[in-house]
C-alpha positions in Angstrom: 202.7 -113.0 -123.5 204.3 -113.7 -120.0 207.7 -115.1 -119.7 209.3 -115.5 -116.3 213.0 -116.4 -116.3 215.1 -117.6 -113.3 213.4 -115.3 -110.7 215.0 -115.3 -107.2 214.0 -113.2 -104.3 215.9 -112.8 -101.0 214.5 -111.3 -97.8 217.8 -110.9 -96.0 219.4 -114.3 -96.1 216.1 -116.1 -96.7 215.3 -117.1 -100.3 211.5 -116.8 -100.7 211.7 -118.1 -104.3 214.7 -119.6 -106.2 215.2 -119.8 -110.0 211.5 -119.7 -110.8 210.7 -119.9 -114.6 207.5 -120.4 -116.5 205.5 -119.1 -119.6 201.9 -118.2 -120.2 200.9 -117.8 -123.9 198.4 -115.3 -125.3 194.9 -116.3 -124.4 196.0 -119.0 -122.0 194.8 -119.5 -118.4 197.7 -120.6 -116.2 197.1 -121.9 -112.7 200.0 -121.1 -110.4 199.4 -123.7 -107.7 201.2 -124.3 -104.4 200.6 -124.7 -100.7 200.5 -121.7 -98.4 203.9 -120.2 -98.0 205.2 -121.7 -101.2 206.2 -118.3 -102.8 203.1 -117.7 -104.9 202.4 -114.1 -103.7 206.0 -113.1 -103.9 206.2 -114.3 -107.5 202.9 -112.5 -108.4 204.2 -109.2 -106.9 207.4 -109.4 -108.9 205.5 -110.4 -112.1 203.2 -107.3 -111.7 206.0 -104.9 -110.9 205.0 -104.3 -107.2 208.3 -105.7 -106.0 211.8 -106.1 -107.5 213.4 -109.4 -107.9 216.9 -110.1 -106.5 217.7 -111.6 -109.8 215.9 -112.9 -113.0 213.6 -111.3 -115.5 209.9 -111.0 -116.3 208.7 -110.1 -119.8 205.1 -108.9 -120.3 204.3 -108.9 -124.0 208.0 -108.5 -124.7 208.5 -105.6 -122.2 210.8 -106.1 -119.2 208.9 -105.5 -115.9 212.0 -103.9 -114.4 213.6 -102.1 -117.3 210.4 -101.1 -119.1 208.1 -101.0 -116.1 205.6 -98.4 -117.3 204.9 -100.2 -120.7 204.8 -103.6 -119.0 202.4 -102.5 -116.3 200.0 -100.9 -118.7 199.4 -104.3 -120.1 198.6 -105.9 -116.7 195.4 -106.0 -114.6 196.2 -107.1 -111.1 193.9 -108.4 -108.3 196.0 -108.9 -105.2 194.8 -111.2 -102.4 193.2 -108.2 -100.6 191.3 -106.1 -103.1 192.7 -102.5 -103.2 189.5 -100.7 -102.5 188.9 -97.3 -100.9 186.2 -98.1 -98.3 184.8 -94.6 -98.2 184.2 -94.3 -101.9 181.1 -95.5 -103.9 181.8 -98.3 -106.3 181.2 -96.3 -109.5 183.2 -93.4 -108.3 186.1 -95.7 -107.3 186.1 -97.3 -110.7 186.2 -93.9 -112.5 189.1 -92.9 -110.2 191.0 -96.1 -111.1 190.3 -95.5 -114.8 192.0 -92.1 -114.5 195.0 -93.6 -112.7 195.3 -96.2 -115.4 195.4 -93.5 -118.2 192.0 -94.2 -119.7 191.1 -91.2 -121.9 188.5 -88.8 -120.3 185.8 -89.5 -122.9 186.3 -93.3 -122.4 186.1 -93.3 -118.6 182.3 -93.6 -118.4 181.9 -96.3 -121.1 184.8 -98.2 -119.4 183.1 -98.0 -116.1 179.7 -99.1 -117.5 181.5 -102.0 -119.3 183.2 -103.5 -116.1 180.0 -102.9 -114.0 178.1 -105.1 -116.5 180.9 -107.7 -117.0 181.5 -108.1 -113.2 177.8 -108.1 -112.2 177.9 -104.9 -110.2 174.8 -103.1 -111.4 172.9 -103.6 -108.2 175.7 -102.2 -106.0 177.4 -99.6 -108.2 176.1 -96.7 -106.1 176.9 -98.3 -102.8 179.9 -97.5 -100.6 182.8 -100.0 -101.0 183.2 -100.5 -97.3 179.6 -101.8 -97.0 179.9 -104.5 -99.6 180.1 -108.2 -98.9 183.3 -110.1 -99.4 182.0 -111.5 -102.7 181.1 -108.1 -104.1 184.4 -106.7 -102.9 186.1 -109.4 -105.0 184.0 -108.4 -108.0 184.9 -104.7 -107.6 188.6 -105.9 -107.4 188.2 -107.7 -110.7 186.5 -104.6 -112.2 189.4 -102.3 -111.3 191.8 -104.8 -112.8 189.8 -104.8 -116.0 189.0 -101.1 -116.3 191.8 -100.4 -118.8 191.2 -103.5 -120.9 194.6 -105.1 -120.2 195.8 -108.1 -122.3 197.2 -109.8 -119.1 195.2 -110.5 -115.9 196.9 -111.6 -112.7 194.7 -112.9 -109.9 196.1 -113.8 -106.5 193.9 -116.1 -104.5 190.7 -114.5 -105.9 188.3 -116.9 -104.0 189.9 -117.0 -100.6 187.5 -116.4 -97.8 184.4 -116.7 -99.9 181.4 -118.9 -99.3 180.5 -121.7 -101.8 178.0 -119.6 -103.7 180.5 -116.7 -104.0 183.3 -119.0 -105.1 181.0 -120.4 -107.9 180.2 -116.9 -109.0 183.8 -115.7 -109.1 185.0 -118.8 -110.9 182.2 -118.4 -113.5 183.3 -114.8 -114.0 186.9 -115.8 -114.5 185.9 -118.5 -117.0 184.0 -115.8 -118.9 187.1 -113.6 -119.0 189.3 -116.5 -120.3 190.1 -116.5 -124.0 190.1 -112.7 -124.3 193.3 -112.3 -122.4 196.2 -114.2 -120.8 195.2 -115.0 -117.2 197.5 -116.1 -114.3 195.5 -117.5 -111.4 197.5 -118.0 -108.2 195.9 -120.3 -105.8 196.3 -123.2 -103.4 192.9 -124.7 -104.3 193.2 -127.6 -106.7 189.6 -127.7 -108.1 190.1 -124.0 -109.1 192.9 -125.0 -111.4 191.1 -128.1 -112.7 187.9 -126.2 -113.6 189.4 -123.0 -115.0 192.9 -123.4 -116.3 194.7 -124.6 -119.5 198.1 -125.0 -117.9 199.4 -125.6 -114.4 202.7 -124.5 -112.7 203.3 -126.1 -109.3 205.6 -124.3 -106.8 206.8 -125.6 -103.5 209.2 -124.1 -101.0 210.0 -121.3 -103.5 210.9 -123.6 -106.5 208.9 -124.7 -109.5 208.4 -128.5 -109.4 206.0 -128.9 -112.4 205.0 -127.0 -115.5 202.5 -128.8 -117.8 199.4 -128.4 -119.9 196.4 -129.9 -118.1 195.5 -131.9 -121.1 199.0 -133.4 -121.2 198.8 -134.8 -117.6 198.6 -138.6 -117.3 195.1 -140.0 -118.0 193.3 -141.5 -115.1 195.3 -139.5 -112.5 193.8 -136.6 -110.6 195.5 -133.2 -110.3 195.6 -133.9 -106.5 197.7 -137.0 -107.0 200.1 -135.2 -109.4 200.4 -132.3 -107.0 201.2 -134.4 -104.0 203.7 -136.5 -106.0 205.5 -133.4 -107.2 205.6 -131.9 -103.7 206.9 -135.2 -102.2 209.5 -135.5 -104.9 210.8 -132.0 -104.2 211.0 -132.8 -100.5 213.0 -135.9 -101.2 215.4 -134.1 -103.5 215.8 -131.3 -100.9 216.7 -133.9 -98.2 219.3 -135.5 -100.5 220.8 -132.2 -101.4 221.0 -131.2 -97.7 222.6 -134.5 -96.8 225.2 -134.1 -99.6 226.0 -130.6 -98.4 226.5 -131.8 -94.9 228.9 -134.6 -96.1 230.9 -132.1 -98.1 231.2 -129.8 -95.0 232.3 -132.8 -92.9 234.8 -133.8 -95.5 236.1 -130.3 -95.8 236.5 -130.3 -92.0 238.5 -133.5 -91.9 240.8 -132.4 -94.7 241.5 -129.2 -92.9 244.6 -128.4 -90.8 
């Protein structure tokens, strides 16, 4: 359903991500895990078509996100780190507006709105103004707008960041309820989120994928935290070795020069 191949993104001379590749199969929940600044959000923006890659490809249900952008994006529901709400609109009016933007047929807009209001637990606030909602309800409305056109792929970037423990539990429960019906990519730096919700984990550090594995295939008796820290430490060690080798090559080239 999602296939990411050799993604690289430069900002000037800085490589935010380098040669990132992973797959998420139909119906699978993939946890895209990494420390802050690892390149998660950059990758998610490229996967969802909000930003072009410097090189590499992304296939959504067989459609290239760059070459067949419209077809690919029709199949994606995206919740960025900051929910894209219009603060002056009422929740139900906002969802109807998003449905129109997403190409939902006119006769289906009201049923679609009622469906996501129920699924996301928004019945008590559907007539309230978005700007007056709590952080937890704003996240729920963000999920609702991502689901309004019934996409087969759902991409969530840090969906529980800034929430209190009760709100985190509610959002995680909602994501678990959505799992199985569609392919879900959950970008996060919170390890328990991946352990509780996901089928597969991809760990990224300093812009590079350091691990891609099914959770059930991880070594028995070892926590995800241990595996995460080990993968990060291994990547740091390999980076230091690589940097040292490059310095030796430069020194050698200087000595052999005129």
